[in-house]
Every structure is written in structure tokens, then in C-alpha cells.
PDB file of N, CA, C and O in Angstrom, chain B, residues numbered from 101:
ATOM      1  N   MET B 101       6.591  -4.888   3.374  1.00  0.00           N
ATOM      2  CA  MET B 101       7.629  -4.387   4.245  1.00  0.00           C
ATOM      3  C   MET B 101       7.633  -2.862   4.191  1.00  0.00           C
ATOM      4  O   MET B 101       7.397  -2.255   3.146  1.00  0.00           O
ATOM      5  N   TYR B 102       7.903  -2.276   5.328  1.00  0.00           N
ATOM      6  CA  TYR B 102       8.051  -0.832   5.441  1.00  0.00           C
ATOM      7  C   TYR B 102       9.210  -0.581   6.384  1.00  0.00           C
ATOM      8  O   TYR B 102       9.221  -1.079   7.510  1.00  0.00           O
ATOM      9  N   ALA B 103      10.181   0.188   5.930  1.00  0.00           N
ATOM     10  CA  ALA B 103      11.364   0.501   6.736  1.00  0.00           C
ATOM     11  C   ALA B 103      12.050  -0.768   7.242  1.00  0.00           C
ATOM     12  O   ALA B 103      12.551  -0.808   8.365  1.00  0.00           O
ATOM     13  N   GLY B 104      12.067  -1.812   6.393  1.00  0.00           N
ATOM     14  CA  GLY B 104      12.756  -3.046   6.746  1.00  0.00           C
ATOM     15  C   GLY B 104      11.996  -3.981   7.659  1.00  0.00           C
ATOM     16  O   GLY B 104      12.555  -4.973   8.128  1.00  0.00           O
ATOM     17  N   ARG B 105      10.742  -3.693   7.921  1.00  0.00           N
ATOM     18  CA  ARG B 105       9.931  -4.550   8.802  1.00  0.00           C
ATOM     19  C   ARG B 105       8.671  -5.023   8.087  1.00  0.00           C
ATOM     20  O   ARG B 105       8.076  -4.290   7.298  1.00  0.00           O
ATOM     21  N   VAL B 106       8.277  -6.254   8.375  1.00  0.00           N
ATOM     22  CA  VAL B 106       7.030  -6.781   7.825  1.00  0.00           C
ATOM     23  C   VAL B 106       5.876  -6.100   8.553  1.00  0.00           C
ATOM     24  O   VAL B 106       5.794  -6.150   9.780  1.00  0.00           O
ATOM     25  N   VAL B 107       4.989  -5.469   7.798  1.00  0.00           N
ATOM     26  CA  VAL B 107       3.850  -4.792   8.421  1.00  0.00           C
ATOM     27  C   VAL B 107       2.549  -5.559   8.214  1.00  0.00           C
ATOM     28  O   VAL B 107       1.588  -5.379   8.962  1.00  0.00           O
ATOM     29  N   GLU B 108       2.523  -6.422   7.188  1.00  0.00           N
ATOM     30  CA  GLU B 108       1.330  -7.229   6.950  1.00  0.00           C
ATOM     31  C   GLU B 108       1.727  -8.398   6.062  1.00  0.00           C
ATOM     32  O   GLU B 108       2.536  -8.252   5.146  1.00  0.00           O
ATOM     33  N   SER B 109       1.154  -9.544   6.340  1.00  0.00           N
ATOM     34  CA  SER B 109       1.401 -10.739   5.541  1.00  0.00           C
ATOM     35  C   SER B 109       0.052 -11.387   5.237  1.00  0.00           C
ATOM     36  O   SER B 109      -0.609 -11.927   6.124  1.00  0.00           O
ATOM     37  N   ILE B 110      -0.345 -11.320   3.957  1.00  0.00           N
ATOM     38  CA  ILE B 110      -1.619 -11.906   3.545  1.00  0.00           C
ATOM     39  C   ILE B 110      -1.435 -12.587   2.195  1.00  0.00           C
ATOM     40  O   ILE B 110      -0.492 -12.291   1.460  1.00  0.00           O
ATOM     41  N   ALA B 111      -2.338 -13.495   1.881  1.00  0.00           N
ATOM     42  CA  ALA B 111      -2.301 -14.186   0.594  1.00  0.00           C
ATOM     43  C   ALA B 111      -2.676 -13.213  -0.524  1.00  0.00           C
ATOM     44  O   ALA B 111      -3.443 -12.275  -0.307  1.00  0.00           O
ATOM     45  N   ALA B 112      -2.138 -13.439  -1.709  1.00  0.00           N
ATOM     46  CA  ALA B 112      -2.416 -12.564  -2.851  1.00  0.00           C
ATOM     47  C   ALA B 112      -3.913 -12.452  -3.119  1.00  0.00           C
ATOM     48  O   ALA B 112      -4.397 -11.385  -3.496  1.00  0.00           O
ATOM     49  N   LYS B 113      -4.644 -13.538  -2.930  1.00  0.00           N
ATOM     50  CA  LYS B 113      -6.090 -13.504  -3.197  1.00  0.00           C
ATOM     51  C   LYS B 113      -6.832 -12.604  -2.212  1.00  0.00           C
ATOM     52  O   LYS B 113      -7.974 -12.224  -2.470  1.00  0.00           O
ATOM     53  N   ASP B 114      -6.207 -12.260  -1.096  1.00  0.00           N
ATOM     54  CA  ASP B 114      -6.845 -11.432  -0.075  1.00  0.00           C
ATOM     55  C   ASP B 114      -6.396  -9.970  -0.116  1.00  0.00           C
ATOM     56  O   ASP B 114      -6.735  -9.202   0.784  1.00  0.00           O
ATOM     57  N   LEU B 115      -5.645  -9.573  -1.138  1.00  0.00           N
ATOM     58  CA  LEU B 115      -5.135  -8.205  -1.194  1.00  0.00           C
ATOM     59  C   LEU B 115      -6.242  -7.153  -1.211  1.00  0.00           C
ATOM     60  O   LEU B 115      -6.031  -6.029  -0.756  1.00  0.00           O
ATOM     61  N   ASP B 116      -7.404  -7.500  -1.722  1.00  0.00           N
ATOM     62  CA  ASP B 116      -8.525  -6.545  -1.705  1.00  0.00           C
ATOM     63  C   ASP B 116      -8.993  -6.250  -0.284  1.00  0.00           C
ATOM     64  O   ASP B 116      -9.697  -5.265  -0.059  1.00  0.00           O
ATOM     65  N   ASN B 117      -8.616  -7.082   0.668  1.00  0.00           N
ATOM     66  CA  ASN B 117      -9.022  -6.908   2.064  1.00  0.00           C
ATOM     67  C   ASN B 117      -7.851  -6.521   2.959  1.00  0.00           C
ATOM     68  O   ASN B 117      -7.888  -6.765   4.165  1.00  0.00           O
ATOM     69  N   ALA B 118      -6.818  -5.922   2.387  1.00  0.00           N
ATOM     70  CA  ALA B 118      -5.657  -5.505   3.179  1.00  0.00           C
ATOM     71  C   ALA B 118      -6.101  -4.535   4.266  1.00  0.00           C
ATOM     72  O   ALA B 118      -6.950  -3.675   4.030  1.00  0.00           O
ATOM     73  N   ARG B 119      -5.527  -4.675   5.454  1.00  0.00           N
ATOM     74  CA  ARG B 119      -5.921  -3.824   6.585  1.00  0.00           C
ATOM     75  C   ARG B 119      -4.907  -2.736   6.899  1.00  0.00           C
ATOM     76  O   ARG B 119      -5.275  -1.664   7.379  1.00  0.00           O
ATOM     77  N   HIS B 120      -3.644  -3.000   6.634  1.00  0.00           N
ATOM     78  CA  HIS B 120      -2.615  -2.036   7.016  1.00  0.00           C
ATOM     79  C   HIS B 120      -2.589  -0.867   6.030  1.00  0.00           C
ATOM     80  O   HIS B 120      -2.664  -1.085   4.821  1.00  0.00           O
ATOM     81  N   PRO B 121      -2.486   0.368   6.524  1.00  0.00           N
ATOM     82  CA  PRO B 121      -2.494   1.544   5.643  1.00  0.00           C
ATOM     83  C   PRO B 121      -1.389   1.512   4.589  1.00  0.00           C
ATOM     84  O   PRO B 121      -1.607   1.962   3.464  1.00  0.00           O
ATOM     85  N   TYR B 122      -0.220   0.994   4.924  1.00  0.00           N
ATOM     86  CA  TYR B 122       0.874   0.947   3.951  1.00  0.00           C
ATOM     87  C   TYR B 122       0.540  -0.031   2.827  1.00  0.00           C
ATOM     88  O   TYR B 122       0.782   0.274   1.660  1.00  0.00           O
ATOM     89  N   THR B 123      -0.007  -1.193   3.155  1.00  0.00           N
ATOM     90  CA  THR B 123      -0.403  -2.169   2.139  1.00  0.00           C
ATOM     91  C   THR B 123      -1.491  -1.577   1.253  1.00  0.00           C
ATOM     92  O   THR B 123      -1.438  -1.714   0.031  1.00  0.00           O
ATOM     93  N   GLN B 124      -2.469  -0.924   1.854  1.00  0.00           N
ATOM     94  CA  GLN B 124      -3.539  -0.292   1.088  1.00  0.00           C
ATOM     95  C   GLN B 124      -2.975   0.779   0.159  1.00  0.00           C
ATOM     96  O   GLN B 124      -3.394   0.894  -0.993  1.00  0.00           O
ATOM     97  N   GLY B 125      -2.028   1.556   0.663  1.00  0.00           N
ATOM     98  CA  GLY B 125      -1.407   2.602  -0.152  1.00  0.00           C
ATOM     99  C   GLY B 125      -0.654   2.036  -1.337  1.00  0.00           C
ATOM    100  O   GLY B 125      -0.718   2.585  -2.438  1.00  0.00           O
ATOM    101  N   LEU B 126       0.064   0.932  -1.119  1.00  0.00           N
ATOM    102  CA  LEU B 126       0.780   0.299  -2.225  1.00  0.00           C
ATOM    103  C   LEU B 126      -0.185  -0.198  -3.293  1.00  0.00           C
ATOM    104  O   LEU B 126       0.050  -0.009  -4.487  1.00  0.00           O
ATOM    105  N   ILE B 127      -1.258  -0.825  -2.867  1.00  0.00           N
ATOM    106  CA  ILE B 127      -2.249  -1.334  -3.814  1.00  0.00           C
ATOM    107  C   ILE B 127      -2.891  -0.175  -4.576  1.00  0.00           C
ATOM    108  O   ILE B 127      -3.085  -0.264  -5.789  1.00  0.00           O
ATOM    109  N   ASN B 128      -3.218   0.899  -3.881  1.00  0.00           N
ATOM    110  CA  ASN B 128      -3.857   2.054  -4.517  1.00  0.00           C
ATOM    111  C   ASN B 128      -2.914   2.828  -5.426  1.00  0.00           C
ATOM    112  O   ASN B 128      -3.369   3.623  -6.248  1.00  0.00           O
ATOM    113  N   SER B 129      -1.613   2.611  -5.296  1.00  0.00           N
ATOM    114  CA  SER B 129      -0.657   3.332  -6.130  1.00  0.00           C
ATOM    115  C   SER B 129      -0.439   2.666  -7.486  1.00  0.00           C
ATOM    116  O   SER B 129       0.242   3.225  -8.345  1.00  0.00           O
ATOM    117  N   LEU B 130      -1.013   1.474  -7.686  1.00  0.00           N
ATOM    118  CA  LEU B 130      -0.875   0.805  -8.985  1.00  0.00           C
ATOM    119  C   LEU B 130      -1.584   1.622 -10.058  1.00  0.00           C
ATOM    120  O   LEU B 130      -2.735   2.019  -9.873  1.00  0.00           O
ATOM    121  N   PRO B 131      -0.911   1.879 -11.177  1.00  0.00           N
ATOM    122  CA  PRO B 131      -1.563   2.665 -12.224  1.00  0.00           C
ATOM    123  C   PRO B 131      -2.707   1.898 -12.873  1.00  0.00           C
ATOM    124  O   PRO B 131      -2.640   0.681 -13.047  1.00  0.00           O
ATOM    125  N   ASP B 132      -3.748   2.623 -13.223  1.00  0.00           N
ATOM    126  CA  ASP B 132      -4.886   2.058 -13.943  1.00  0.00           C
ATOM    127  C   ASP B 132      -4.556   2.158 -15.429  1.00  0.00           C
ATOM    128  O   ASP B 132      -4.494   3.259 -15.976  1.00  0.00           O
ATOM    129  N   MET B 133      -4.350   1.043 -16.072  1.00  0.00           N
ATOM    130  CA  MET B 133      -3.924   1.043 -17.465  1.00  0.00           C
ATOM    131  C   MET B 133      -5.047   1.476 -18.413  1.00  0.00           C
ATOM    132  O   MET B 133      -4.786   1.749 -19.585  1.00  0.00           O
ATOM    133  N   GLN B 134      -6.277   1.542 -17.931  1.00  0.00           N
ATOM    134  CA  GLN B 134      -7.410   1.947 -18.762  1.00  0.00           C
ATOM    135  C   GLN B 134      -7.560   3.469 -18.827  1.00  0.00           C
ATOM    136  O   GLN B 134      -8.147   3.991 -19.775  1.00  0.00           O
ATOM    137  N   HIS B 135      -7.039   4.176 -17.837  1.00  0.00           N
ATOM    138  CA  HIS B 135      -7.193   5.628 -17.766  1.00  0.00           C
ATOM    139  C   HIS B 135      -5.829   6.273 -17.543  1.00  0.00           C
ATOM    140  O   HIS B 135      -5.011   5.775 -16.769  1.00  0.00           O
ATOM    141  N   ARG B 136      -5.602   7.368 -18.221  1.00  0.00           N
ATOM    142  CA  ARG B 136      -4.342   8.092 -18.035  1.00  0.00           C
ATOM    143  C   ARG B 136      -4.487   9.046 -16.852  1.00  0.00           C
ATOM    144  O   ARG B 136      -5.452   9.803 -16.752  1.00  0.00           O
ATOM    145  N   ARG B 137      -3.502   8.984 -15.963  1.00  0.00           N
ATOM    146  CA  ARG B 137      -3.445   9.917 -14.834  1.00  0.00           C
ATOM    147  C   ARG B 137      -2.119  10.659 -14.936  1.00  0.00           C
ATOM    148  O   ARG B 137      -1.080  10.036 -15.154  1.00  0.00           O
ATOM    149  N   PRO B 138      -2.140  11.964 -14.783  1.00  0.00           N
ATOM    150  CA  PRO B 138      -0.879  12.702 -14.900  1.00  0.00           C
ATOM    151  C   PRO B 138       0.098  12.388 -13.765  1.00  0.00           C
ATOM    152  O   PRO B 138       1.310  12.370 -13.980  1.00  0.00           O
ATOM    153  N   ILE B 139      -0.416  12.142 -12.567  1.00  0.00           N
ATOM    154  CA  ILE B 139       0.447  11.920 -11.405  1.00  0.00           C
ATOM    155  C   ILE B 139      -0.097  10.745 -10.605  1.00  0.00           C
ATOM    156  O   ILE B 139      -1.294  10.675 -10.325  1.00  0.00           O
ATOM    157  N   LEU B 140       0.784   9.827 -10.241  1.00  0.00           N
ATOM    158  CA  LEU B 140       0.378   8.711  -9.393  1.00  0.00           C
ATOM    159  C   LEU B 140       0.346   9.156  -7.940  1.00  0.00           C
ATOM    160  O   LEU B 140       1.088  10.066  -7.571  1.00  0.00           O
ATOM    161  N   PRO B 141      -0.489   8.544  -7.097  1.00  0.00           N
ATOM    162  CA  PRO B 141      -0.534   8.904  -5.677  1.00  0.00           C
ATOM    163  C   PRO B 141       0.805   8.629  -4.996  1.00  0.00           C
ATOM    164  O   PRO B 141       1.532   7.713  -5.379  1.00  0.00           O
ATOM    165  N   VAL B 142       1.113   9.417  -4.004  1.00  0.00           N
ATOM    166  CA  VAL B 142       2.352   9.274  -3.246  1.00  0.00           C
ATOM    167  C   VAL B 142       2.015   8.774  -1.850  1.00  0.00           C
ATOM    168  O   VAL B 142       1.087   9.273  -1.213  1.00  0.00           O
ATOM    169  N   LEU B 143       2.769   7.784  -1.374  1.00  0.00           N
ATOM    170  CA  LEU B 143       2.587   7.297  -0.005  1.00  0.00           C
ATOM    171  C   LEU B 143       3.311   8.239   0.945  1.00  0.00           C
ATOM    172  O   LEU B 143       4.490   8.536   0.750  1.00  0.00           O
ATOM    173  N   GLN B 144       2.617   8.704   1.960  1.00  0.00           N
ATOM    174  CA  GLN B 144       3.219   9.579   2.956  1.00  0.00           C
ATOM    175  C   GLN B 144       3.898   8.739   4.026  1.00  0.00           C
ATOM    176  O   GLN B 144       3.353   7.723   4.456  1.00  0.00           O
ATOM    177  N   ARG B 145       5.069   9.148   4.454  1.00  0.00           N
ATOM    178  CA  ARG B 145       5.779   8.416   5.505  1.00  0.00           C
ATOM    179  C   ARG B 145       5.178   8.754   6.856  1.00  0.00           C
ATOM    180  O   ARG B 145       5.026   9.923   7.210  1.00  0.00           O
ATOM    181  N   GLN B 146       4.842   7.728   7.597  1.00  0.00           N
ATOM    182  CA  GLN B 146       4.323   7.907   8.948  1.00  0.00           C
ATOM    183  C   GLN B 146       4.928   6.824   9.819  1.00  0.00           C
ATOM    184  O   GLN B 146       4.608   5.647   9.655  1.00  0.00           O
ATOM    185  N   ALA B 147       5.786   7.199  10.731  1.00  0.00           N
ATOM    186  CA  ALA B 147       6.440   6.223  11.598  1.00  0.00           C
ATOM    187  C   ALA B 147       5.443   5.476  12.472  1.00  0.00           C
ATOM    188  O   ALA B 147       5.733   4.369  12.926  1.00  0.00           O
ATOM    189  N   SER B 148       4.270   6.062  12.717  1.00  0.00           N
ATOM    190  CA  SER B 148       3.282   5.396  13.567  1.00  0.00           C
ATOM    191  C   SER B 148       2.807   4.089  12.943  1.00  0.00           C
ATOM    192  O   SER B 148       2.338   3.207  13.663  1.00  0.00           O
ATOM    193  N   TRP B 149       2.918   3.939  11.614  1.00  0.00           N
ATOM    194  CA  TRP B 149       2.510   2.696  10.958  1.00  0.00           C
ATOM    195  C   TRP B 149       3.334   1.520  11.449  1.00  0.00           C
ATOM    196  O   TRP B 149       2.862   0.383  11.435  1.00  0.00           O
ATOM    197  N   LEU B 150       4.557   1.778  11.883  1.00  0.00           N
ATOM    198  CA  LEU B 150       5.433   0.689  12.314  1.00  0.00           C
ATOM    199  C   LEU B 150       4.966   0.054  13.613  1.00  0.00           C
ATOM    200  O   LEU B 150       5.300  -1.097  13.894  1.00  0.00           O
ATOM    201  N   THR B 151       4.207   0.778  14.397  1.00  0.00           N
ATOM    202  CA  THR B 151       3.780   0.253  15.693  1.00  0.00           C
ATOM    203  C   THR B 151       2.363  -0.288  15.672  1.00  0.00           C
ATOM    204  O   THR B 151       1.905  -0.850  16.666  1.00  0.00           O
ATOM    205  N   ASP B 152       1.649  -0.128  14.543  1.00  0.00           N
ATOM    206  CA  ASP B 152       0.272  -0.635  14.450  1.00  0.00           C
ATOM    207  C   ASP B 152       0.254  -2.145  14.382  1.00  0.00           C
ATOM    208  O   ASP B 152      -0.817  -2.746  14.301  1.00  0.00           O
TER     209      ASP B 152
END
């Protein structure tokens, strides 16, 4: 969900093949527990994602 709307609905096993930029951003924002990163990536707000 983004801004209260469903933007993509896929099975958990298919998350590696997410197509929507917001879903991809959420997946990429997960911290890697094997490596320390000082700052996690930030998702940028883009209203155009709502119409894709």
C-alpha cells in the first residue's frame, strides 16, 4: 500500500520479481544483517506511482 491504496499484490514467493517501484523500494530498504550500513535507503515520494 502507498498513500492508502494498493499498488501491487503478489505472493511472498514472488517478491524477488516485484514490478512496482514502491514495492521494490520497500524490499531494497530491508537492512542486510551481514553488513553494517550507516544509513538505510530512503524511499522518495512520487505521486506518479499512484497512477502506474
